[in-house]
N, C-alpha and C positions, 0 to 999 in steps of 0.2 A: 189474620186474614179469614174472612167468612167464606166458606166453600160455596160455590155456585153449583158445581157438579163434582162427581167422584173423579172425573177426568182432569180436574185442574192441576193435580200433582204429577200427571203424566206429561213430562216436558219434551217438546220438540218431536212429537210422534203423531202428527195429524193424520197420516194415512192409517196408522195402527188404530188410533182412536175411532176413526170412521168405520173400519172393518169390524171392530169388536162391538161398537154401538149397534151396528146393523144386526150382528149375530144375536145380541141381547134382545133386540126388538122382535126378531123372528121367534126366539125362544118364548117371549112373552105371549105370542099369539098361538103357539103350538108347542109340541115337544121339541127338545133341542135338536137342531140340525146336525151339529157335530158334538159328539160325546167326549172327545179327547182333543185338547189343544196343547201345542208346544210353543211357548214364547221364547224366542232366541234373541240374544243380544249381549254384547260385551259388558263387562263390569261398568256400572255407572249409567247404563242405558235406561234403567228404570223398569226392567222386566218384572220384578217382584211387585213393584207399585202398580204396574199395568195389570198384573194378574189379580190383585186384590180389587182394583177398580172394576175389572171385568166381572168378578164374582158379585160385587155390589150391584152392578148393572143387571146381571142375570136375575137377581132377587128383587130388583126395584119394583115398587108399586106403581110407578108412572110408566104406562105402556107406550106413551107417545115419545117420551124422552128418557129412556132407561139410563139410570145413573144420575138421578136428580140430585143426590147428596143430602136431601132433606127428609125423605120418608124414613119410617122406622126401620125398614129392611136395609136401606143404604147405611144408615148411621150405625146399626148394630153390626153389620158386616165389617165396616171400617174399624169399629172398636174391638172386633174379635169376639163378639158375644152372640152372633147369630147361630142358632142351633143347627142350621143346615149348611154351614160353611166351616170347613175344617182346613187349617193350614199346617203343613209340615215344614218346619224351619230347622234344618239340620244344624246342630251345634258341634258335632264331632266331625271327623274326617270323612264319614260315609253314612249312608242310610241303609240300614240292615234289613234282612228279610222279615224280621218280626214286625217292623213298622209297615212294610209293604203288605203283609198278610192282614194287619189291622185295617189298612186302607181298603183292601178287598172286601172285608166284612162290612165296613162302613158304606161302601159303594152299593152293596146289595140292599141296604135299608131304604125305606121310603122316606121322603122329606117329612119333617115334623110340622113345620108351619109354612115353609116357602114352596115355590113351584118346582124347584129342583134341589138336589143335594150336590154341593160343589166341594171337590177335594183339590186343594191347591198344594202343589209340591214345589217349594222353592229349591233351587240348586239340585234339580233332578239329575245332574251330571254326577252327583255323589251316590246315586243308587248303585249298590253292588250288583254284579251280574245275577246273583241269586235273587236279590230283591226285584230287579227289573223283570226277571222271568216270572216271578210271583204275580206281578201286575198285569202280565200280558193278557190273560183271559178276561179280566175286568175291562181292559182297554179295548179288546176286540169285540166282546159281547157285553157291553155295559147294561145295567138296569136302565129302564126307559127314562127315568127322571134323574140320572146321575151325570155329572159333567166333571171330567178331570182337566185341570189346568196345570201343566208342568212348565218349569222355567229352567233354562240352561244357557251357557254362553254361546255355543255353536253346535252345528249338526254333529261334528266329530266327537263332541263330549257326551253324546247320548247313545245308548245302546241302539243299534240299527233296528232291532225288533220292536223297541218302544217307539222310536222315531217314525217308523213306517205306519204306525196306527194312529198318528196324530195329525191334525191340521196345523200347519206351521205358520207362525206369524213372526216376522223379523223386525227387530228394533235396532236403532242406531244410537250412538252416543250423541246427546244434544249439544248444540253449540254453546260456547261460554256465554254469549249474549242472552240466550234463552234461559240459562241457569241463573244468571245475574238478575234478569227480570223477575223470575220466580222469587228469589230471595228478597228483592225490593218489595214485592207484593206481600211478603211475609213479615216485613218490618225492618229488614236490614238496611244499613246506610248504603246509598248507591256506590260510594267509593269502595267500601268493604266488599259489597256484592260483586262488583266488577273484578276486584283483585282475586277473591277466592273462586269466582267462576272460572278464571283462567288457571289458577293454581290447582284446582281440582280436576282440570282437564275434562270438563263436562260431566263429572260424576256428581249427581245431585246430592246424594247422601253425604259425601265427603265435603262438598261445598257448604252444606248446612253445618257440619261439624266444625269446619274451619271458621265459619262466620260466628259461631256461638261460643267456641272454646278457645280461650287465649293460650291454654296449655298445648292444644293441638297445633296452633300456629308456631309456638315456640319449638315443639318437637320437629316440625317441618323444617324450620330454620336450622336446627342442629344437623338434620340429615343432609341438607344442602351445603354444609360446611365440609362434608367428608371428602369430596374430591381434592380440596386444598391440603388435606392431611396426608395424602398418600405419597410420601416422599421416599420411603424406603420399605423393604419387606416387613421389618419389625413394626413400623407405623401402620402398615396395611393390616397386619394381624390384630394390632391393638384397636384399630378402627372397626374391624369386623366384630370383635368381642364387645365393644361399646354398643354397636348397633343391635346385636342380638340381645344383650342385657337390657337395653332400653325397651325393646319390643316385649321382652319377658316382664319387665316392670309395668309396662302399659297394660299388658294382659292381666297381671295380678290386680292392678288397680281397678280394671274394668269388671272383674269377676269376683273379687273378694267378698263384697257385701252380699251378693246373691248367693255365693257358696255358703256363707255363714247362715243366712236366713234359711236356705234349704236344709242344711244339717240340723239347725235348731228345730225346724218344723218336723223333720223326720224323727228326731229323738222325742219330741213332744207327742207325736202320734203313737209311739211305742210305750209312752207312759214314763213318768219320772221313776227312776230306780229300776227300770226294766232289766238292767244288766247286773243288778246287785244280787247277792246270794240270798238264801232262804232266811227268814226271820228266826231269831233264837227261840227255842222252846220255852213255854211257861213252866215255872216250878210249881209243885204242890199238886193236890188232887189225888184221887184213888188210882190204883194201877190200871183199872178199866178205862177211866177217863184219860189217863196219860197215854194209853195205847191208842185210843181214838184220836187224841190230839196228834199223836205221832203219825197216824195214817193221814190225817188232814194236812199236817205239816208236810208230809212226804208228797201228797198230791199237789199242794200249793207250791212246794219247791220245784217239783217236776214241771209245773206250768210255767213257773218263772224261768226255769232253765230253757224250755222251748222258746219262750218269748225272747230271752236273751240271745239265743242262737239266731232267731229270726231278725232281731234288731241288728246283730253283728253282720249278718248277710246283707241286709238292706243298706247299712252304712257303707260296707265295702262296695256295693254296687253303685251307690251315689258317688263315692269318692272316685271310682273309675270313670263315671260319666263326667264328673267335674274336671278330671284330669284331661279327658279328651276335649272338653270345651275350652279349657285353658290353652291347650296346644293349638287348637284352631284359632283362638283369639290372637295368640302370639304370631302365628303364620299370617293372619290377616294384617296385623300391625307391620310385619316385615314387608308384606306385599305393598302396602301403602308407601312405605319408605322407598321401595324399589321403583315404584311408579314415579315418585318425585325425582329420583335420580335419573331415570330414563328421560323425563321431561327436561331436566337440567342439561343433559348432554345433547338433547335435541336442540335446545337453544344455542348451544355451542355450534352445532352443525349449521343452523340457520345463519349465524353470523359468518361462518366460514364460506358458505356458498353465496352469501350476499342476497339471500331471498328477502322478500318483503313480508313474510309471515310474521304475525304477532308472536312475541315471546310468551311462553307459558309462565316463566318466573321473571317478570320484568324487574323485580327488586334485586335480582341476582345478576343484572346485566353487566356490571363491572367485572365480576368474577368470570362469567362465561366468555366475555370478550377477551379477557386475559388468556384463557386457555385456548380460545380460537386462534389467537395469534402465535401460540407456542406449539401447536400441534396441527396435524393434517386432517382433512375431512375423512380420509380412509381410516385413520386411527380413531376418530370419533365414532364412525360407524361400527368399528369393532367393539368399542366400549358399550355402545347401545345394545349390540347383539349379546354382549356378555351379561348385561343386566337382564335382558329378556330370557337368556338361558338360565340364569339363576332363579328367576320366577318359575320357570318350568321345572327345575330341579326340586324346588320347595314344594311345588304342586304334586310331584311324584314321591313325596315323603323322604327327601334327602335330609341329612342332618343339617339343621339351620346354621350351626357354627361353621361346619366344613364348607357348606355351599357359599356362605357369605365371605369366608376367608378366601376361597378360590376367586370369587368375584373381585374382591379388593385387590388381589394380586394382579388380576387381569386389567383392572382400571389403572394400576400404577404406571 
C-alpha cells in the first residue's frame, strides 16, 4: 500500500488524528503550543503508531497538510533516521534514570535540521519513579523547540507528577472491521483479514502478525485448546508448564538472531583476540634490546589486559540487557496467550447469555458452545476474572510459572 499520509496507519482514531493534525499545523506556524503530550490507550489502540505519526507531522514540510507522508521529513521520521526525532522503546521491564537523564540532555539541544526536537517515549508507564522525577524539570520548563510525546495504557499507569505536566490525548481500541479494512488495503485476503481482525480483538499489530505468520496462527490455536485439557490438577499443571515453555521458546526464537548479532558486533568492536594473553617474547638479541622488548611487551600486555577487562565488562552488560529483553519478550508472548484465553471465555459467556454479539474466535464456536452448556455464566465470569488477574500478576513481576499454574487451577 502506498501511503497517502502518515495518519493512514492510525486506525479508528478520527478525533485523535484531527486533534494532533491541528496541533502540528499550529506548530508549523509558530513555536509548539504544548511541549509535552501523553497519548493514552489500551494495548492495540495504536498509541505508539499515533505518536510516531504525530512526530512526522510536527516535522512535515507541508504546512497546509502536516503529515503528508511524502516529504523528506515525514519519510525519515517514519524510517527512524530523522536527526531531530528520538524514540525510546523499552526492551526491558523498566526505563531507568540513566535513560531519563539522557533524554533531558537531548531536550536541551537545539534542532539540527527540523523546526522542533521531538522525544517519543513509548511505554512511559515503565519509567521508574527516579526516572520520572528526572524528567520533571524538562517537562515543566522545556526548551522552546522541544516536544515530548509519551505513551501509556492509562492515567493510573503514569506517575501523577509526569501526567500533570502533559496534554492528554485518549485513544480507543479500533473495531475489528476497521482493522480488517486496513489489512485488505495492505494486501491481505479479505477472508483472512476479517478472521484475524476479530481474533486480534482490534489490536492492529497482532492482526498483522496473525495475517502474515502461519506459525503465529498455529500457536494461537494451541493456546485455545488449553481449556479442554484442564480435567485434573495434574493436567492443569502440565498445561501451565507447556504454555510457559512455549512462550519462552517463542521469545528465544524472536531474540536469538539479534542477540548473536549484537554479541558478534561487540566482540568485533573490541578487536579479535582482545581477551587473549600477551604475545610470547622473541628470542635472541642483546641484553639491552631484550630489556627494551620486555618493557614494550609489558606495556603491550598491560594494554591488552585493560582491553580484556573492558571487553569482559561490556559483554556482561550486554548479556544482562539481553536477558532483560528476553524476559520482556516472554512476558509479552504470555500476555498475548492470556488475551486469547480471555476472548475464548468471553465467547462462552456470549453464548450463555444469548447475546447477539459477534464471537471473537468463530473458529472455536463448537468448543465454546460445549462449555457454555456445561457451566454457568457466573463460573465463566470467574474464569475471565482469573485470566485478567494473572495478567496483572505477570505485570507485577510474579513468577510466570507460578502465576500460570494458579490460573490453570482456577480455570479447572
